[in-house]
Structures are given as structure tokens and as C-alpha cells.
C-alpha positions as CSV (number, residue, x, y, z in Angstrom):
1,M,-8.7,14.8,-15.4
2,S,-11.0,11.8,-14.4
3,V,-9.4,8.7,-12.9
4,Q,-12.0,6.3,-14.3
5,P,-10.1,5.7,-17.5
6,Y,-7.2,4.4,-15.7
7,F,-9.1,1.7,-13.8
8,H,-8.3,-0.7,-16.5
9,L,-4.6,-0.5,-15.3
10,V,-5.2,-1.7,-11.8
11,D,-7.7,-4.4,-13.1
12,D,-5.1,-5.7,-15.7
13,A,-2.2,-5.6,-12.9
14,I,-4.5,-7.7,-10.5
15,K,-5.2,-10.2,-13.2
16,A,-1.4,-10.5,-14.0
17,L,-1.1,-11.3,-10.3
18,G,-3.4,-14.2,-10.8
19,V,-6.4,-12.8,-9.2
20,D,-10.0,-11.9,-10.3
21,P,-10.2,-8.0,-9.9
22,E,-14.1,-8.3,-9.7
23,L,-13.2,-10.1,-6.4
24,C,-11.1,-7.0,-5.0
25,R,-13.4,-4.1,-5.8
26,G,-13.8,-1.9,-2.8
27,D,-16.9,-0.1,-1.7
28,K,-16.4,2.8,-4.2
29,P,-15.3,3.1,-7.6
30,G,-11.5,3.4,-7.7
31,Q,-10.9,1.2,-4.8
32,W,-9.4,-2.3,-4.6
33,N,-8.4,-4.5,-2.0
34,M,-6.5,-7.8,-2.0
35,Q,-4.2,-10.1,-0.1
36,R,-0.5,-10.6,-0.5
37,G,0.6,-13.2,2.0
38,S,-0.5,-12.0,5.4
39,A,-0.8,-8.4,4.1
40,S,-4.0,-6.5,3.1
41,V,-3.1,-4.3,0.1
42,W,-5.4,-1.2,-0.7
43,I,-5.3,0.4,-4.2
44,D,-7.1,3.6,-5.0
45,M,-7.4,6.0,-7.8
46,F,-8.9,9.2,-7.0
47,D,-9.4,12.9,-7.9
48,I,-8.7,15.9,-5.5
49,E,-10.4,18.8,-6.9
50,G,-8.0,21.6,-7.8
51,Q,-4.8,19.3,-7.1
52,G,-4.9,16.5,-9.8
53,S,-5.7,13.0,-9.9
54,Y,-3.6,10.1,-7.9
55,F,-2.8,6.5,-7.8
56,Q,-2.2,5.0,-4.3
57,C,-1.1,1.5,-3.1
58,L,-0.8,1.0,0.6
59,A,-0.7,-1.6,3.3
60,P,-1.1,-1.7,7.0
61,V,2.0,-3.0,8.8
62,S,1.6,-2.5,12.2
63,A,0.0,-0.9,15.3
64,V,2.4,1.4,17.2
65,P,3.1,-0.2,20.3
66,T,2.6,1.7,23.7
67,A,5.4,-0.3,25.3
68,R,8.8,0.4,23.5
69,R,7.1,3.2,21.4
70,E,10.4,5.2,20.8
71,E,12.3,2.3,19.8
72,F,9.9,1.1,17.5
73,L,9.4,4.6,15.8
74,N,13.2,4.9,15.4
75,E,13.2,1.2,14.0
76,V,10.6,2.2,11.6
77,L,12.4,5.5,10.5
78,E,15.8,3.2,10.0
79,L,13.7,0.7,8.0
80,N,12.3,3.6,5.8
81,H,15.7,4.7,4.6
82,K,16.3,1.0,3.3
83,L,13.1,0.6,1.1
84,Y,12.9,1.3,-2.6
85,G,10.3,3.1,-4.2
86,V,7.8,3.2,-1.4
87,G,7.9,4.9,2.1
88,I,6.9,4.0,5.6
89,T,3.8,6.4,7.0
90,K,2.3,6.7,10.5
91,F,-1.4,7.7,10.5
92,K,-3.5,7.2,13.6
93,E,-1.2,4.9,15.6
94,V,-0.7,2.4,12.6
95,V,2.2,2.2,10.2
96,Y,1.6,1.6,6.6
97,V,3.8,1.1,3.7
98,K,2.7,3.3,0.9
99,V,3.3,4.8,-2.7
100,I,1.3,7.6,-4.1
101,R,1.8,9.6,-7.3
102,E,0.0,11.6,-10.0
103,I,-1.8,9.3,-12.3
104,E,-0.8,11.2,-15.4
105,G,1.8,9.0,-17.2
106,L,0.8,5.9,-15.1
107,D,1.4,2.7,-17.0
108,I,0.8,-1.1,-15.9
109,N,4.1,-1.8,-15.3
110,E,4.2,0.7,-12.6
111,V,0.9,-0.3,-11.0
112,L,2.2,-3.9,-10.9
113,A,5.6,-3.0,-9.6
114,S,4.0,-0.9,-6.7
115,M,1.4,-3.7,-5.8
116,R,4.1,-6.1,-5.6
117,R,6.5,-4.1,-3.7
118,I,4.0,-3.0,-1.2
119,G,2.6,-6.5,-0.7
120,A,6.3,-8.0,-0.4
121,Y,7.3,-5.4,2.3
122,A,3.9,-5.4,4.1
123,D,4.0,-9.2,4.3
124,D,7.7,-9.4,5.5
125,Y,7.3,-6.5,8.0
126,D,4.0,-7.3,9.5
127,D,5.1,-10.6,10.9
128,Y,8.6,-9.0,11.9
129,F,7.0,-6.2,13.9
130,K,4.4,-8.5,15.3
131,N,6.9,-10.9,16.8
132,K,9.2,-8.2,18.0
133,Y,6.9,-5.7,19.5
134,F,3.9,-7.8,20.1
135,P,4.9,-11.2,21.3
136,A,2.1,-13.7,22.3
């Protein structure tokens, strides 16, 4: 299955948020980047050969601090339990809020809800973690 026929769902969701999707296009087809408050939200549609086609929406939230690392990671795990429809992940010393799912059956309502939720959580928690673990 090719993801290209689904690109319009992301374009339409971005328009519904009052943003021009042309301004959000990434370097490759199936990539979009946008700001929601202080958070960068990355949207991807991609194929993995032999596995399927996927929609992903994620936002970087915080670097993992070197000081109080264990406290930070424990707090992230506790927070993860409270989130709705998304999860917190760690990759290469950065914490992200992320949703990923198969593209089959995807509709604009789910794309829009995912983008709003990821943007809202990332916008809230990037400031929270910055203030708590990286004070100026």
C-alpha cells in the first residue's frame, strides 16, 4: 500500500488548524513540520517494506538531563501513564511525545486529534521539564 493517497489527510488537518500545509512540508514526501506553541510537531507517513504503511506524529519534549537523570526518567514514566492516546518515548537522550499507527482506516478526525494532542502535551511538558531540570 502506498501512503501518498493519504497525504491529503495531513494537508486537510493542517488547514483545519489554520496553517498553510505548503509551509509545513518537510524535505521528503510524507513529511510535515509545524509549531504548536513552543513545540515542534513532526508528522510522517511512510511505508516499511513487508510491514505496512504508517502515520506518525511526534514532538521532542526534552533532552534527558545528566543531573537527576533517574528522577527525570521516573517522572517521565509516571507521566506516560497519565497521557491519553499517545506515549512518551526516549531515543538518543531525547524524550518525545509520540503516536504511531497503521495507515489503513485512518481519517482526518484521527489525524487532527493526534496533531492537537501531541502539540498540546509537548507544548505543556517542554516548558515544565525545562524549568524543573534545566533551570537558567
